[in-house]
N, C-alpha and C positions, 0 to 999 in steps of 0.2 A: 561651522555652525552659524546660522544666520538668524538674527532676532528681528522680528517685525512686530510693530504695534498694530493692534486690530483697529480698524476704522469704525467699527460698530460698537465696540465695548471698551471698557477700561482695561481689561486684561490683555496682555500681549500674547502673541502666538510664536512658538518656536519651531523652526524647521531644521531638521538634521539631514545632512547629506548622508548617503548610504555608507561612505567611508567612515564618517564620524560614528555612525551606529555600530559598524563593525569594530572600531577601536574601543568603543564603550563596552561592547559585549565581551571582547577579549580581556579588557581590564577587569570587568566584574567577575569573569569566570575564573580568574587566577586566584587560587587559594580558597575556593569554595569548599567548605568542609562542614561536618556535622557540629563543629564547635562554634558555629555562628548561624543564625537564622537565614533562610533563603526566601526572599519575597518574590511575588509574582512578577515584579518589575525586573528584578535581576535575572530571573530564570527565563531565558528565551529559548524557544524551540524553533524549528525550521519553519513551521507554519506561520508563526508570528513575524519572524524576520522577513519572510517572503512577502508578507502583506503590507510591509511598511513602505510608504512612498508611492507616488503616482506612476509606478512602472507598469507599462502596458506592452504586451508582446505584439509584434506586427501581425496584422490580420492575414490568415492563411485561407485562400480560396478552396472550397471543398471540391475535390475532383469529380464527385458524382453529379455536380451541376452540369457538366458536359453531357452526361447521359440523360438527365431529365430534359434538357433543352433539345437534345437529339430526338427523344421520344415525343416531345411536343411537335416538332416539325414533321415527324413521320405521321403523327396523329392528324395534323392539318391536312396532309395529302390524303390520308386514309379517309377522313370524314368528307373531304371534297369529292373523292372518288365514289364513296358510298352515296353521297347526296346526288351526284349525277346518275349513278346506277339506279337509285330509287326513283328519280324523276323519269329516267328512261323506261323503267319497269311500269310505272303508272301510265306513261304516254303510250306504251305498247298495248297494255291491257285495256285501257279505257278508250283511247283514240283509234289505234290501228285495229286490234282484234275486236274491239267493241263496235267500231263504226265501219270498218272496211274489211272485216273478216271474209265476207263472201266475195268481194270484188278484188282481193289481193291476188297477185300472180302467185303461182305455185312456189317459185324460188323465194319470193319475198316472205311467204308464209313460213317456210321451213327455216330461212335465215333468222327471222324474228323469233321463232320458237326456240332454236338452239341458243341464241344469245340470251333469251330470257331464262332458260334453264340454267345457264352458266352463272349469269349475274344475279338472278333471283336467289339461287341457293346460297351464294356467297353473302348476300345482304342479310338474309334471315338466319344465318348460322354464325353470327359474330361471337356468341358466347362459347361455341365449340372451338372456334379458332383460337381464342385466348386461352382456353383450357389446354389445348394442345401445346401452345407456347409454353405454358407453365410446366407441363409434364416433360417437354423436350429438354429442360435443363438437366434432368437426371442422366441423360445419355449424351451430353453436349460434347464430350471429348471424342465420341465416336461419330456423331453426326456433323460436328463442326458447325459452321455458319449456316449450313443447310437447314438447321432446326428452326430458324426464325420464321420462315414463311411456309414451313412444311404443313402446318395446320390449315393454311388458306384453302387447300384443295378439299376441305370438308364441304366446299361449295359445289364440288363436282357431283354429277349425277350418280356416278358409280359409288362414291363413298356414302351418298345419301341412301342408296339401296342397302349397302352393307350395314349401315347404322340401324336401319329399320329392321333388317333381318336378324341381326345379332344383338338386339337390344338387351337381352339378359346378360350379355358379357360386359357391357359398358359400365354398369355399376361396380363390377369388380375392378375395372380400371380406375374408377374414381376413388375407391377405397384404398387403392395402392399408393395413394399419396402418403399414407402413414407407414409405408414399408420401410425396411431397415437397410435398403441398398444405398450405396454411396458411390456408384460408378462415376468416374470422372472427377472425383474430388479427393481421391486418396493422396495424401501427402506422403512423399517418400520417407520423410523423417518419422512421423508420429501418428499417422492415421490408421495404424493397425488396430486401434481400439474399435473401429466400426467394421472390421473385416468379418464377414459372416461365413467364411469358409468353414466347412465341417459342421455347421449348425443347421437345424431345420428352419427353413424360411416358410412362414405360414401365410404370407401375403404376396401378391403379384408385384413384380417390378413393372412400372408402366411401359418401359421400353421393351419388355419381354413378353407382353400379352399376346398369345396366339388368337387372332380374331377368327380363324377358320380351323376346323378340326384336322384338316389335311393341308399339306404344303405349309407347315407351320413356320419354317424359316422365312418364306416369302411373305407371309401374312402377319409377322410380328409387328407390333406397333411402331417400333423404331424404323423398320424397313418400309412400312407403309408411309411413314412421314417423309422419307426420302422420295418415294414415288409420288406422293401428293405434291411435293415441292415442285417437281418437274412438270406434273400435270397442270399445276397452277400457271406456270409460265406458258405452257402450250395453250391453255384456255384463253389467256389474255392475248396471246399472239393470234389465236383463231378469231377472237372478237375484232381485232384490228384488221385482219385480212378480210373477213366477211364485210365489215363496215366499209372499208376502202373500196372493195370490189363493187359494191352497190353505189357508193358515192361517186366513183369515177365513171362507171358505165351509165348510171341513171336509167337502167332498163327496168322501169317500174310498170311497163305495159302501156298500151295506147289508150287514150281517152277519146271516145267519139264525141262529135259535136252534139251538144244538147244533153249529154249524160251528166246530170248534176251530182249523181252519187259518187263519181270518181274525180271530180274536178280538183279536190284538195288532197287527194291520195299522194301525189308526188311530193308535195310540201311536207305532209305528215311523215312519210317514209324518210325524207332527207333529215328532218329533225331527229327522228329516232336513231338513224345510223350515226348522226353527228354526236348525239349523246353517248351512244355505245362506244364510239371511237374515242371521245374525250375521256370517258371513264376508264377504258383500257390503257390509254396513254398515261393518265395520272397514276394508275397502278404501277405501270412499268417505270414511270419516273420515280415513284416511291421506292420500288425495288432497286433501281439503279442507284439512287441516293443512299439507300441502306448498304448495298454492296460496296459503294465507294468509301463510305465512312468506316465500315467494319472490316472489309477485306483489304482495301488499299491503304486507308489512313490508320488502320489498326486502332480504332477508337477504344474498343474494349480492353485491349492489351495496354494501351496508354493509361487509361484510368486505373486499371489493375496495378500498374507500376507506381502511379502517383499515390495510390492507397497503400503502397508498400505491402501488398499481398503477394504470396508466392504463386507458382503456376496453378495450383489447385484453386486459387482465389478467383479465377476466371468464372467458375460456376456461380459464385456469389455475385459477381458483377453482372453476368448475364441474367441471373434471376432477378436482380434489382431492376435492370433495364426492362425486362419483360413486364414486371409488375407496374413500373412507372408508365409504360406504354399502354397497359390495360386500363389504368386509371384515366389516362388522357382520352382513350377511345370510348370507354363506357360512360364516362361522365364528362365534366368540362375538360377542355383541352389543357386547362391550367392546373387540374388536380395533381398531375404528376410532378409539377414543380414544387409541391409541398413536401415531397419525400426527401429524406436524407439517409445515408448509410447507417448512421448510429440508431436512429429511430426504427429503421427497417430491421436492423439486427436485433433490437430489443423486442420487436413484434415477433420475429421468428423464434427467438429464445422462449417466448411464452407460448409457443404453439404446442399442440399435442403430438405433432409429428417429430420423431427423433431425427429425421433427415433435416427438417427445418431448424430444429434446435441446434444441430451441429453447425449449420451454415451461420445461424445467428451468433453462436458462441465464437466462431472463428472470426467473424467480422468485428465483434466487440473486443475480442482479445487483441486483434491486430491494431485497432484504433486506440485502445487503452494503453498499449505498449509503445505506440509511436510517439516520439518527442513532439512531433508537429501537431498531432491531433488529440493527445491524451487529456489535456485540460478540458477541452470542450466535451469530449466523450465522458469523462468521469463526472463532470457537472451534470450532464443529462441523465446518466445512470444513477447518480447519487440522490436525485429527487424522485426517482421512480421506485417505490417500495416493492412493487410486484417483480421487477427485474432483480432486485437484491434478494428477494425471497426465493426466486427461481435459482439464482446462483448458489445460494446457501443450500437449497434442496439438492442440487447436483453434486455437492460435496459428499453426499451419502451414497452416491452411485459407485459401488465397488466392483461391479462386473468388469472383467478385463476388456470386454468389447467397448466399454464406455470410458476407457482411460483418457483418450484425447480430450473429450469434452469436459471431463472432470478436472484435468490439468488446466485447461483454459479458464474454467470457472474459478479455480483457486488463484491463478495468476491475476485475474481481473479483480477478485476480492482483495488481493494483497495490494493492488494499486488503489482501490477504493478506500481501504482502511488507512491509507496514508493521509487522508484529509480528516480532520477531527470530527466535523459534522457527519461525514459519511461513516466514520468508525462507530459513532453513537448509533446510527441507524442500523448498521450491520449487527452490532451486539444486541440491539433492541428486538430483533426478530426472535420469536420463541424457538428454542432449540438450536440457535445459531452456534453457541459454544460447543454443543454436543456434535454438531456437524463438522466444525473445525477440528475438534478432537479426533474425529474419525480419520483425519489425514495423517495423524501421528501413529505410525505402524510399529509400535513396540508394546510388549505386554509381558506379563509374568504368568507362567503356567500355574494353574490352580494346585494348591497343596492342601491335603487333608490335615496335616499336622499343624497344631497351633504354636509349636515351639520352634518353627523354622520359617524362612521366607523362600518363596519359590524362585527358581532361576529366571533371569530376564531373557526374553526372546526378542531379538531385534530382527525384524523381517527385512533383511537386506537383499534377498534374492527370492523372487517369487515368479519363476518363469521369465517372461518378457516384461512383466509389470514393473515400472520404474518407481519403486516404493520410496527410495531415498529422495527423489524429487518432491514427492508429496510431503515427506517429513520436513524438508526445507521450507516448502510453501506454508505448511501448517504453523511452523514456528515463526515464520516471517509475519503471517497474518496476526498471530497472537501478540507478537512484539509491537506491532503498530497499534493494535487495539489497546494494549496496556498503557498507552500514553494518557488515557483517560482514567480517572480515579474509579468511577463507577464500573468501567469495564474490568478493571483489576479485581474488583469484588466479584463480578460474575465469573471470571476465570477461576478464582478461588472456590466458588460455590459449585462449579461444574464437577460432577462426580468423576473421580479417577483421573482428572486432567493434570493436577499438580504432580502426582507420582510419575506420570508419563514424561512431563517436562524434565523432572529431575533425572530420570533414566538417561536422557540425552546428554546430560552434563558429564557422563562417565567417559573417560578416555584411557585407553591402554597406554602403558609406559612405552611400548614399542612405537606407537604412533607419535607420541610427543617427542621422542628422541630421534625419530627418523630424519635423515638428512634430506632426502628427496621428496618429502611430503608436499603435496600441492594444497593451495588454499581451499580448493573444493572439498578435499577430504576432511578439513577441519570446519567446514561451513556449518554443519549441524551443531557441533560443539559450541561454536562461537555464538550462534543465534540462540541456543538454549541458555547460555550464560547471560547474554544480553537480556533475554526475557526474564530470567530469574532476578537479575539486578533491578529491573524496573518494578517487579512485583514487590521485592523486599524494601525498596526505597519509597514505597507508597506512604503517604502521610495519613494521619487521622486514625480512627478506629479500624478502618479497612486495612491499613498497613500493619497495625498491631496483630490483627487476626492472621493476615498472610504470613508475617514473619514467624508467628508461633506455629502455624501449620507446616510451613516449609522446613523449619528447624526440627520439627518432630519426625519428618521423613528421615529414616536412619541412614540413607545414602547421601544426603545433601552435603554434609561437612566432609565426609570421607572422599567424595568425588573431587571436591575442591582441593583437598590435601594432595591428591595425586598430581594435580596441575601445579601446585606450589613446588612440589618436590622435583618433578621431571619436565617442567615447562619452560626451562631457561631459554629455549629457542623460540618461544612464543610469548613474548612479554605482554602482548595485548590480552591473551587468555589469562595470564596470571593477574593482570590488572583487574579484569572482570571478576575473577574469583575473590581477590582481596576486597574489592568494593562490596561484594555480596556479604562477606564476613563482617565488614564494618557496619552494614545496615542491620544484619541479624543481631549484632551486639547491642542494638537499641533495646532488645528484650532481655530481661535478666536471666530467664531460663535458657535462652539461646546462647547467652554469653558463657554460661556454665557448660553447656554441651560442647561449644567450640574449644574451650580450655581443656575439657576432659577428653577430647579426641586426640589421641597420641600423635605427636609430630606437627600439629598445626601451629602452635606457638613457636616452636623451634624453627619451623619452616619460614615463618614470618620474620623471625630474627635473622635468619640466614640471608634473607633478601635485604632486610633493612640495614644490617651492620656489615656491609661490604667494606673492603679496604678502600682507603681514600684514593689510592692509585686506580683502582677499578672504577670508582665513581667518576673520575675525570674522563675516562675513556668511553663510557657507555653513552648510548644515544638518548634522545629526549624521551622516547617511550619507556625505556628502562628507568629513567629518572622518575617518571610518573609512578612506576611500579614501586620503587623504593619509598617515595613519599607516601603512597597509599598504604604500604605495609606499616610504616610508622604510625599513621593515623589509626589503622586497625588495631595495632598493639595498644595505643592510648585508649581506645574504646574498650578493649577487652579487660584492661586492668582498672577501669573506672568502676568504683563501687563493688569490686569483686575481690574479696580477700583471698579466695582460693587461687584465682589466676595470678595474683600478686605473689603468692607463695611459690607457685609453679615457676614463675619467671625468675625469682630470686635463686632458685635451685640451679638455674642455668649459669649462674655466676657471670652475668652480663652487665653488672652495674658499672664496672670500670670501662667497659666498651661504650656504654651510654654516656659516661662522663666525657670520654674522648670525642664522641660524636657531637658534643656541644660546640666544637670548634669547626665543624663542617657546615658550610652554608646550606647544603642540600637537605640535611637531616636534623639540624639543630632544633628546629621548632618542635617537631614531633618527639625528638629525644627528650626535650625539656618537659613535654606533656607526660611522657611515660614516667620519668623520674618523679615528677610532682605527684602523680597518681600512686606510684609505689610508696612514697612517703606518707601519703594521706590515708591509704586504705590497707596497708600491710599489717598494721597493728603494732603495739608497743613491744611485742616479743621479738620483733625483727630488727632491733636497733643495731646489733652487731653486723647484720648483713647489709644494712643501709649505710653503715659508717663511711663507706667509700664514696658516697655521694658528696660528702663534705669537700672533697677535692675539686668539686665543680664551682666552689664559691668565687674564686677570682674571675672565672669566665662569666659567671652569672652577673656579678657586680659590674663588669665592664659593659656587658650588653644592655644593662639597664640604662646606660647613658647613650645608647644608640638612637638613631633617628627612625629606624624601621618600626612601625607601630605594632605589627603582629609579633615580631620578635621581642619587642619591649614588653608586651603583655604577658607572654609565657615566661619570660625571665623574671619579671616582677612577681608572678605567681609562684615560681619555684624558689625565689630567694628566701622567704621566711622559713621554709622547710629545710633548706640546706643549712642556713645559719643556726637553726635550732639544734642541729647536731653537733655544734661547736661550743666550746666553753668561751667565756668572755675574752680570754687572752687569745684563744685561737681565732676567734672572729675578727679581733683587731688586727691580727697578723694577716688575715685574708684580705682585709681592706687595703693593707699596705701593699700586698702582692698584686692586687688589682690596680693599684695606682690611683684610687679614688678615696675620698674621705667620707665619713658619715654625713657631714654637712652637705656635701655635694649630692649625695643620694637623697637626703631630706629635701633639698631644693628641687630635685628632679621629680620627687613624688608630689610635691605641692604644685609644680608646673603641670603635671599630668591632670590633676583635678581642675586646674585652672583652664587647661586646653580643652578637656572633655567636659564641657558644662552640662552636656546631656549624654545619655548612653548612645554608643555608636554600634551599628550592626556589625561592622568589621572587627571591632574589639569590644565585645559586650561586657567583658569581665575586668577591664583594665582599671576601672575605678575601685572595684572590690579588692583586687589584688594589691593596689596601691595602699589602701587603708589597712589591709592585713599586714603589709610590710611596715607601715608606719607604727602600728600597734606593737609589733615585735621590737622595733627600734626603741620605742619609748619605754617598754618594759625591760628591755635588755640593758639600757643605759639611761638613767633618769635625766642626764644632761641633754639628751636629745629632745626632751619635752620643750625646753626653752628655745631650742633652735626652730622647732616647728611653730611655736608661738610667734617668733619673730618673722617667720616666713608667711604668716597669715593662714595657717592651717585651719584654725577654728572657723574662720569665715567660709573657707572652701567646704568644710564639712557641713556647715549649716546649709549651704547651697545644695549639697548632695541630698540632704534630707528633703528638700523641696522638689527634687527632680528624679527621685528613685523610680524605677520602672521594673516590670516583670522581666524585661529583657536581661536584667542583671542577676536574676535569681536562679539561672539554670546552667548546668555544665555543658549540655549538648542540646541540639535542636533537630526536630524532624519537620522540615519545611519551616513554617512559622510557629510550630507548637514546641514549647519548651519541655525538655525531659531531664530527669536526674536533677531535681531541685537541690540547691545547696542547703546544708544542715543549718547554717547560720544566715539569717537574712542580712542584707546590706544595711538595713535600718539598725539592727543590733550592733553591727560593726561600728557604725558611725557613733552610736551612743557610747560604746566602749572607748572609742578614741577621744570623744569629747570629755568623758569622765577623766581620762588620763591627763588631758590638757588643763582641766579645771581643778584637779586635786592638788597640784603642786602649790 
């Protein structure tokens, strides 16, 4: 950690290295429980920690920039060729045919006419060329690279005639853009969703349109595109041949002396043939450059690989390139440079064409999942509400033919929900929670009887539809959305969603005990438990409502009981289940439901009170499970007389006393014992008598340096000692090897050390005063000892520094819960009265 003084102000600035922050986070996270408040500073999430520090990722060049630059260069050649062609057309019509039409030689007249027909048609049919380019992408895997220039032969005279003759057919071809075909983009893995085999296709595929009623195979659009491609090359070659023939021979006819009408004919014809030659050469240069980059250099395949798309992604790359080329040709040559794959994918996703939606979803999915491009992609999508709305809408598409795009949309949303701002935007869309709920395919059949619950139906197999994948994605999205308090409230308010989530927390005994079970088989169970944990740990009024509603679902606690009983091989699942029980115990009614569910308390004790030998051999995860089980038990006996009586029937008091010597469980064992003494009632004295054996251990630990341990032991001490007679208590002090004077000194030192309440040990001053009161009441000679140690002064200081922090047993975030019956102010007053009465 480095401390710098600010040059512009009086306050200093502190800079923390990332390693320092990690150490601080680890230190703060140790021992975080409901028995101490959790502030926003201490509670760090991945988003916060990731944003700390001036860390910047290296800039990654977008692969599609190669395509837009390539499209620009082609457009330059195309516009130059078009400009020369236009100039040649004007020159021929105005100068040659207008001025020398009568005096032209027969061969020149026909050469000019043929060239004009070829070039003129090409110049004035630009829109049709680009339209054919766009349509060619749907049959790209069959036509290959021949698709690029296939539409250029729309300039030919033959196609012009066909277009005019079959004009009623062409609108059908235009409308076919919204067709359902996906030729050439079928992914071997997962694109069965758009397979239309066996279904009625009500629109034409652009590559299958029969332009003539007969010889349909020959006159299909995709075959004509191949024919036009080669005719285009022939036409350009013809222009070059005709122009060169005339330019080389210069056989423009003889001009007689004095014939002023023909004196400029030779120069005019040379200019025209030169323009026609230049235009054709530029076109062939453009074509050669295209073939070199696409066929030889494999530019499209290279960009496809850099974009991390699969083989079917070539369609997306080609489509992007054609659209960039169209923009460069139709508008400014720089318009295409403004395009990028992410924006392009978002535009396609918002289209009304299912084919374009599929391509757009595939692009966005791949870029959102790629480690290289995900940050930029998610940032762009996150600020585009229309895209988020479309993704949410797609979640409702349950047609098996739309499985692929629905899965991609769900995976994209799962990534978007990982960012807090994006999660708020996703949840803020009307109907978003209902759409996400539609991913969870589990339901209960309707039952007409009011005295029974219908059987659960989990749709694990529905033909070839991968329902479990959607279950995983739905739970993952909800889990990420649940990081926000408001989103938790929306999840709880969504009709039927909480019961669905709870249904996924059920696990069969066979699955939990299986030796060869894979993590994927437990993924749904794990995610559902993680989601429930986040919901029940929500703070404020929203958390109270969620805990009440979740505990009221009759399967919640029993599902967790199965995990506690049979989940020894899956400690992480047990840990999640125990943490859910601890959070539910914040509600009084939920506490009674947990205690009243047979086997839950016993299951927690079985985990918590393992043999010392076993505790030493288990791994860290299991230690967390044991610690959490102890905390859950302490929560369940807090202010619950019924649960206290249930636990006392288990005859576990002696085991809890022994556990006070174990470093792993002694803190929570002390909490359980203290709550049993406090809330069991006077009628349970005989059952609690065994706790008196813990007195020596408790008195020794009061003298320890560990603050948390000292707090719980000081809190337990007056309850343990109150079970003993004066003679017995004196004997316990002797067995502990400490004197009452040493304990009194330690209590005063505690008040002197903790001048103000501390978050980590919020009750240590209260417990110290309670023990001091017991000692003064138990033996009046202790009053003088406390006076000599300056107890009165420290108590007066406590009066000046009391806080609400010291008034509660447990906390939900920064909100105190389970207020102590006696205020710390009353305790101080009682102690001062004892000190002054002597």
